[in-house]
N, C-alpha and C positions, 0 to 999 in steps of 0.2 A: 277808178276803182280796180280792183282784180275780184273777179269772179270764178272762183274754183269750185268745181264738182269734184267730192272723194265718192268714187266709182270701184267698187269689183264686183262681178257678178258672183262670185264664189262669197257664201255667207262665212260669217265667224272669223275675219280677219282683223278687224279691228276699225271698221267704219266709222261706226257710230262714236266708241271713244274718240279716235282721232278726233272729229269733228268738232266734239263737246271739249276736249281738253286742247283743242290748237287753237279754236274761237277763245277760249280763256285765256291761253299764253299769248296771243297778241294784243288781247285787251291789256293784260297784265304788263304788255310793252309798251302801252300806250297808243294802239293802234285799234280804233273802232271797228267793232266786229257784229257781222249779222249772220246767224247761221238757221238755215230751214230743214226741215223734218221731211224728206220725200217717202219715207219709208212706213208702208200701211202696219207694220207692227209698231211703230210710234216710240221706238226705243229713244232717239233723242230727246222726245218729249218729257217721258218719266225720267231722263238722267238730270234733266235741268228742274226738276219737282215740278213738272204739271201732270193734271191729269186728263189723258187722251180719251176719255168720255164724256168728260163736262167742258172742253176749253172750247168757246167760241168766241168770236168767227176763226177759223182753219183754213188750211192751203186747201181741202177740200172745197169751202165757200168761194176760194180764189179761181180754183180751175170750174168751178161753175158761173162765176162771174158774177157771184152774188158779194163780194169784198175785193178790197184792194190789200195792195203788201201793206200797204201803211195803216191798214186796220186790224192785219191779221200781227204785226209784231208786238213782241210783250216784250219786257226787260230779262234777261236770263240770270236770275241770283242777284247776288249782291256785288257782283263786279260791276264796275261803272263802266260805260261803253262797250256792251255786250248784250245782244239782243236774240231771239228768237223768232221763227215764224214756226207755230207749232203746227203738230197732226194731228186728225181725229181716226178712231175707228173707220167711221165711213170712207176713209181714203182706197180700203181696198176693193171699193168696188167702182171707183174712179173710171178705171180703164174702159170696163164693159159698158159705163154710162156714157163715155165721150167717142164709143167704137166709132160712131156717124157724125161727129161735129167736123166741120170744116175748119183748118189750118190746129188741129188738137195739135202737133208737135211743137206749136210755137206760143203755147197761152204763154208759158213761163216767162218766155223772152221779152214778151209785150210786157209782162206786169213789171219785169227786173228794170226794163227802161224808163217806165214811169219816174218823174222828177220828184212827185210826193213825198216818197218814202227817203228819199237820198237826202231831200232838204230837212228832214226830220229826225234823219240817225247820223248824216254825214259820215256814214262809213267808208273806210277804206277797203274791208275785205266782206265777201259774201263767201260764205262755205256752205255746199248743197250737200246733205246728208243720202246718198241714194239708195233704192231698194234693192236686195242682193237677183237681181234679175236686169235683163236688156230691154224690158217692156215700153209701155208709152211712158211712163212716168221717169224713166232711166232717159228717153230720150228727147224728152223735155230739159233735164239737166244737161246733155250734150250739148242741146241746139243753143240754151240760155248763157252757157260759162262759155270761158275761152280757154280756161286750162283745166288740167286733169291731176288731182292727186291720187296715187293708186297704192292704197296700203296693201301689203301682203306677207302671207306666211312662209317661211323659207322650206317648203315642203314640196311632193312632186307635182300636187295636183293644181298649185299655184302658178304652176309655167302653163298648163294648159288654159286655165281661165286667162291668164294674161293673152295668150295667141289669139282666143276668140274676141277680147275685148279690143285687142289692137286691130281687126278686122273691122268692127263696127264703128271704131273711130275715123279710120281711113273711108267708110263708105258715109258718114255725117260730114267728113272733111268735103267729100265730092259733091254732096246736093244741098244740103243745109248749113252749115256752119264751116266755111273756108279756114277762118281764125282759129280754131280747137287744136289742142296739140296736147300731149301728154309732158306735161313741165317737171313731176316729179314722181319718183317710188318709195315707198318708206318700208323696212322691213318691220312688221311689228311681231311681238313676241319673240322675240329673239335670243336664240342657245347659240351662241359660237361655239359652245363646247363640242357641237353633233358634227361631223363629216357630213351629214346630209346638209346641214344648212351651212357648212361652206360650202358645198358643192352646188349647190341651189344659187346662192349668193354671186358664186363665181359664172353661174352660166348666164344668169340675168345681167352681170355687169358686161359681159361679152358682147350681147346682143344690143343693151341700152347705153351703156358707155355711163356718162356721168348724169344722165336721168335720173340713174338708183343714187340715193342720197348718203353720203357715208353716215349722216345720224341714222342710230336704230333705236327703237322702243323696244326696252329690253323686257323682260317678264317681269312683274310686278303685283303681288296679289292685292295692294292697294287701289287699284287702277281696276279690279274686277267689285272690290269693296264699294267704290264711290258711287257709283250708280243706286246702289240699294239705299243711300242716305239722301239720295238727290241733289249731288254736288259734284263739282268739279273737282280734278284731283288736287288743285290748289286751295280748295276750301277744306277739301276732306285732312289732306296730310300734306301740306307743301314741301316738306323737307324729305319726302321719298324720291327716289333713283328716277320714278315715273314723271314725277314732275320737272325734273332735271332733264329727261328725256325730251318730252314737248315742250319745254323751253329753248332747248337745242334744235330741235326743228322749226319753229317760229322762227329762228335767228336764221337758219337756214334758207326758209323761203323769202327774207327780207334781205340776204344776201350780207348778214354781219357773220363775225368771227363767234364759234362757239364760247369765246371766253369773256365775250362780251358780258356787263355785268348783268343780272337778270332781272332787276327795277331799281328805278330811281332810289328807293327807298330803305335799299339794301345796307345793312350794317357791316361796314368792313370788318371783315375777320383779323385777328392778329397772325402776324409772321407765325409759320411752325416753327418749333425746337429745332435745331439740329444737332447732333451727338459730336462736340469737338472733343478729343481726347487731350486730357492734361500729359503737361510736357514729362512727367515722372513716368508716366505710360507708356509716350513715344520711346522714352530711355531705357524702357524694359521694368520698370515699377509696377504696384500693384494698384493706383490710385484709379478711384473709380473716375468715369468719363462728367466733363462739366457739360451741363445744357446751355446754350446761347442761341440769342433769338439769330434769324437768318436775316440780311439785310436783302432787300428788293436787288435781283440781278437783271442787268440789260438785255434783249435779246442776242444780240451778238453776241455779250460774253457768255451768255446761257449755252449758246450754240458752240461756243470754242471749249466752255468745260467740258459740254456731254461728249466732244470729239477726242479731245485730252483723257478725257474717262474712258471711253469705248479703245482707245489705243493703249493705256495703261492695262485695260482688261485682257486684251489681246494679247499682249508682251508677257503678263505673267501668265497666260494659260500656255502658253508657248514656251516657255521657261519650265512650268511645270511639267508638259509634256515630254522636253528635254530630258527633264529630271528624273521623270518614270522610266523612260527609255534607259538613260545610263547604270540605273540602279538594277533594271532587269539584265541587262549584257553582265553586268557584273556579279550578277547573281548566276548568270549561264556560265560563266567562266571558271567561278570557284566549283560549281558541281562537277564541271568537267576535269577540273584539276583534281579533285579529291576521288574523280571513279580512275582518271590513271594513276594514283599512288595508293590506292587500296591494296591489298596483299589478298592473291585470288583465295577464293573457298576450297579447302581441301575436303574431297567425298570421304564420307567415313569407308574404313577399312571392313571387308568383308570379313577378315578376324573376329572382328568387335561383334558382328552380327553371329558369328559362329559360337563365340563363348557365349554369348546369350541364352542362344539355343541349346548349348550342352547339357543342363542340369534335366531340361526336359527329355532328350534324348536317352541318357542315361537311366530316368527314370522306367520310361518305357521299355528298355531292352531289359531291365530287372524284372517287370512283370513279367513279361513274356519268357524268361527264364523259369519263373517260380511256376506259373500256369504248366508248364513241360513236365516239372518235376514231379509236381504235388500227385498227378494221376498215376506214376510209376510206383510210388511208395505206397499207394491205396491199393495197389491191384492185389487180388487174393492168389494163392498160388492154385496151379493147374488142377492138382489134386483136391483140393478142397472144393473147388464149383461144383455147383450141384449137376449142372448137366453135360459134365466134361466127359469124355471118350478117350481110351487109350488111342493112342496112334495108330495100334495095328487094327482095330475096329475102323477107324476114320478110313482106312486106305484099303479095307477088305472090299469084295465085294457085296455089293446088296445083298445077295441071297444068304451069303456065310453070314451076315451081321444080322440077318434077320433071323437066325438060328441060334446064333453066338456060337460057330465054332467055324475053323478054317474048311471042315469037310461038310458037305451038304449033310442034314440028318443028324448030327452029332452036336449034343450040349456039353458046354462046359461050365464047371462049377461057379464060375464068376459071371456067368452072362446075366445080363437082368432081362426080364420080361419087357417085352416092348408096350 
């Protein structure tokens, strides 16, 4: 029997979901499975439609020596060959209550090694859902199990939690359980479309190699809805991708191929339809394509056909690139030839500009002459000006201009009074 602890001290990475659905997938594939809920939050117990407040006996009673594992086991739903050892809300105080107990870290291992429950269930797998911590309950799981399955999310904090878990595993190997090993890691809520997810997966694979499984658990809302109905994903909606992913994970743990049949009673689906063009369409006609059922292809033939398809695609791509390059070169040559044969553009003659400006210059000259001629015609004669004086008075001495005569003291008849 394989005893596997599903552990990661980081919370919310999918430990409970993986324990419940992986156990159901193993039972669905014909392998009798027992799951144990060591989490004081009792999420696995609720997931499989049990009430942690009323269930008795539970693993709390097992840790206190009041019940054996065979007394705690209950059928997990309607799935045949699937049992659960439920948790109760009292399990939260077990660590404090057992702080002075002798051999408290091997209580679970001693319970697993008893033969009564093994004869009762004939189980092939034992999965333990660990709490999100590395306390006494998780330590009991590490001592009682031989393998570790580590669910993780492809995020930065997953790397930090993983490094601490590796340190604890090495310490347990040295002192309490030399057979303990990390057998598998699986990416849960996987999103390959993000750069961060791909980078974290590459980093983990660089450190742990093949321990990180190629199988991933993709995001699926049905996996989050199933616990609220007290069912596994196979009971809630077996056609979702979450169910397919957990079946693939179960096959990976069993060492089987992912394309193995999901169950013995599975109905074989008809072969998919393949689009085969009609003869007239290959000849350039407009006939619609004919749908014909595809025949099963052997693996070797499939590999050869795939290689031939890739080779044809590569040749088509190279021919398209050559054609595009030739078209670009022809277009450039045509543009260069047009540039050399075209006549140079002649600049506009200055006379054309002068002709356009000539009427405006003539109008300005005519306006200037008119403005000069108009004051000369309107100027009155000097004799009619009111303040006009004879030239003799303007040139005379100031004193003589004051008396109105050439000699001082003499008046003339035409002298005006000042």
